[in-house]
N, C-alpha and C positions, 0 to 999 in steps of 0.2 A: 834580693837578686835571684833571677829565676835557676831553677836546676837545666842541665842540658837535655834533659828528658822532655822536659816541658816545651824549650827551643826547638827540638825534632819534631815533637808533635804537632806544631805549626807549619810543616814542610808538607805542603799536600800530598807527596808521595808517600810520604811516613803516616799521615795522619790515621789510616787504619790499622795501623800497629796495636795489639795488645799492651797495658802498661807494662807487663813485664818484659816484653821483647823491647820496648822502647828504653827502659831501663838497663837490660844488656846491653844494647846499641851504645848508649852514652858511657857504660864500664869500657865497651873497647874502641871506644873513636878517640881520634886524636885532634885536638883544638891546635892549630897552627894559626902564625901572624905572618902578613905578606906585607912587606913596601910598598909603596907607591911605584908605579911601572916595575914591580918585581913579576916573573913569569911563575905564573902556578902551576901550570901545565901546558907541554908543548907540542904540536901537532906531530904528529909520528911517534913520540915516544909510546912504550909500553904503556898500557893502562891498567891499573889496578885499585882503583878508589873512586868514591861518588865526593861530591865536596857540599857542603851546606854553608850558605854566607851568613854568618851571625854578626856582622859588621861590616860596614865600607862597601864596595860595589867592584865589579870587574867588568871587564872589556874580552870579548869573546871574537876571534879575527880567525882567517882562513886563508890560507895561500894554495891556489890551484895548483901551480908547478915553480920547482925554485926561480929565483929571477923576476918571477910574477909579484906584481903587489898584492899585499895584504888587503881581504876583505873584510869588513867589520860587520859581524852578523848580528851582534845583540850586547846590550846592556844589562846586567844582572846585578841586583842588590840583594840587601838583608832579607831571608829567608825564601830565596831562591837557590837552584844546584846547579852545578853541572858534572859532567863526567860519567853520566848515566850510562851513556853508549858503551864505552869501553867497559863499565862494570859489567853491563850482561854479556858483552859478546866476547869480551876477553883480547880484542883488535886494538890494534895503537890509536892515541888518541885522534880523532877526525878535527880537532881545530886546536888553536892556542886561547889560553886565558891568562890574562894580566891583570894585576892588581890598578885599579885608577886611583885608589887613595890607599891608606891602612886600612888593609882588609885582614877579619879574623875568619877562619872558616873550622868546620869541623870535616875530617876526614874520615868517611867510614871504608875500612878496609873490603875488597870485592870478595873474599870470602865468607865475612862476617854479615855481608849486604845480603849474600845468594842465601846463606842460611836464614835468617829473616825471611826470605821470599818463599821457601821451600814452607816454613812454618804458618806463612800470613799469604795466600795467594793473592790477597784483595790487593798487595802493594804492586802486584803486577798490573791490576785492572784499574788501578789510581793512576798507574803510569802512562798507559796508552793515551789519553787523549794529550798529554803533556807532550809526548814522544813524536805523535803526529803532528803537533803545531809546529814543533822545532824540524819536522823534516819538511814542512810546507814552507815555512819562513827561509829556508834554505833553496829550496827549489825557486823562491821567487826571487831571494838576492841572485841567484846563479843564471836565471833566466833574464837578467837586463846586461847581462855582459856578453 
C-alpha cells in the first residue's frame, strides 16, 4: 500500500513539493470518508481546507441564488482536488461538492497549506493554470444561462 506522501505527490499542485514538505503535510492531513450523496462542502460555508480525492468521485455544483436550480460545474475523481479557492483567499465556499459514490479524501488544513506555499512558492505557480482553467469553465457554464 502506498504512503499518503506518495498519494499527495501525484496531485499536480503538490508535485513541486520537496519530500520533507510532503511528509509534513501527510502527517498533518486528515483522511475522511463520505457516503454516496453526502455533501462534503456546501456553497457559502466557511472555507478552511483543501481536499484531494484518493478514492471515489464527486459532483461540483453551484446555485446562483436561493430558489434557483443547481448548475453542475464538474465531476472530479481520484487524484483531483477541490476547495483550493477558499484555501487561498479564506472566503466562503463558492460551490457545493457532493460524493457521487463512497469517496475518500485527504483534507489539508488552510494554515498548513499556506505554510507549505511560503516554503515552496512553486506550488502557487503550479496552481495558476489549474485555477485559470476552472475559472474559464465556470465562465462558459454561466454564459449559457
